[in-house]
C-alpha positions in Angstrom: 13.0 -2.6 2.4 11.0 0.5 1.5 9.1 -1.5 -1.2 8.1 -4.1 1.4 6.7 -1.4 3.7 4.7 0.0 0.7 3.3 -3.5 0.0 2.3 -4.0 3.6 0.7 -0.5 3.7 -1.2 -1.3 0.5 -2.5 -4.6 1.9 -3.6 -2.8 5.1 -5.4 -0.2 3.0 -7.1 -2.9 0.9 -8.4 -4.6 4.0 -9.5 -1.3 5.5 -11.4 -0.5 2.3 -13.1 -3.9 2.3 -14.1 -3.6 5.9 -15.6 -0.1 5.2 -17.6 -1.7 2.3 -19.0 -4.4 4.6 -19.8 -1.8 7.2 -21.6 0.3 4.6 -23.7 -2.6 3.5 -24.7 -3.5 7.0 -25.5 0.1 7.9 -27.4 0.9 4.7 -29.1 -2.3 3.5 -32.0 -3.9 5.4 -31.4 -7.3 3.8 -27.8 -7.2 5.0 -29.0 -6.7 8.6 -31.4 -9.7 8.1 -28.4 -11.7 6.9 -26.4 -10.6 9.9 -29.1 -11.6 12.3 -29.4 -15.0 10.5 -25.6 -15.5 10.6 -25.5 -14.8 14.4 -28.5 -17.1 15.0 -27.0 -20.0 12.9 -23.6 -19.6 14.6 -25.2 -19.6 18.1 -27.3 -22.7 17.1 -24.1 -24.4 15.8 -22.3 -23.8 19.1 -25.2 -25.1 21.1 -25.5 -28.2 19.0 -21.8 -28.7 19.1 -21.5 -29.3 15.3 -18.8 -31.4 13.8 -16.0 -29.8 11.8 -17.7 -31.1 8.6 -21.0 -29.5 9.5 -19.2 -26.2 10.4 -17.7 -26.3 7.0 -21.1 -26.6 5.4 -22.5 -23.8 7.6 -19.5 -21.5 6.8 -20.0 -22.1 3.1 -23.7 -21.3 3.4 -23.1 -18.1 5.3 -20.3 -17.0 3.0 -22.2 -17.6 -0.2 -25.1 -15.5 1.0 -22.8 -12.7 2.0 -20.9 -12.8 -1.2 -24.1 -12.7 -3.2 -25.5 -9.8 -1.1 -22.4 -7.7 -1.4 -22.2 -8.2 -5.2 -26.0 -7.5 -5.5 -25.6 -4.3 -3.5 -22.6 -3.2 -5.6 -24.6 -3.9 -8.8 -27.6 -2.0 -7.5 -25.5 1.0 -6.5 -23.7 1.1 -9.8 -27.0 0.9 -11.7 -28.5 3.7 -9.7 -25.4 5.8 -10.4 -25.5 5.2 -14.1 -29.2 6.1 -14.4 -29.0 8.8 -11.8 -31.6 6.9 -9.6 -34.2 7.1 -12.4 -36.2 4.1 -13.6 -35.0 2.3 -16.6 -36.5 -1.0 -17.8 -33.1 -2.5 -18.7 -31.6 -1.5 -15.3 -34.6 -3.2 -13.6 -33.8 -6.4 -15.4 -30.2 -6.2 -14.3 -31.2 -5.5 -10.7 -33.7 -8.4 -10.8 -31.1 -10.8 -12.0 -28.7 -9.7 -9.3 -31.4 -10.1 -6.6 -32.2 -13.5 -8.0 -28.6 -14.6 -7.3 -29.1 -13.6 -3.6 -32.4 -15.6 -3.5 -30.7 -18.7 -5.0 -27.9 -18.4 -2.4 -30.4 -17.9 0.4 -32.4 -21.0 -0.6 -29.2 -23.0 -0.9 -28.3 -21.9 2.6 -31.6 -22.9 4.1 -31.3 -26.3 2.5 -27.8 -26.7 4.0 -29.1 -25.6 7.4 -31.9 -28.1 7.3 -29.5 -30.9 6.4 -27.0 -29.9 9.1 -29.4 -29.3 11.9 -32.1 -31.9 11.3 -29.8 -34.9 10.5 
């Protein structure tokens, strides 16, 4: 029984750490706040338009893919900054640019999905 309590506590801690990470991104990254505003706007628009379950699935995917890309990008940037002690390094710039490119790809995909959902 004690092992089950430890497992439950470990899962609670994992969720708490993840929520702290999300909170950190929202509080420290301008782009994350833009994503948050966009997320709220799209959800409100979806409620107003009474989207079908299939359209909500597409919207949920689009929102999630942008947030996943943004969180990974932020982690990559912070790790790179830590490694080079916040100093410029051309190889780190390439890594950060590639990571930011993933966010851009996900954002473009999300816009395409939103256009298809809301204009069809």
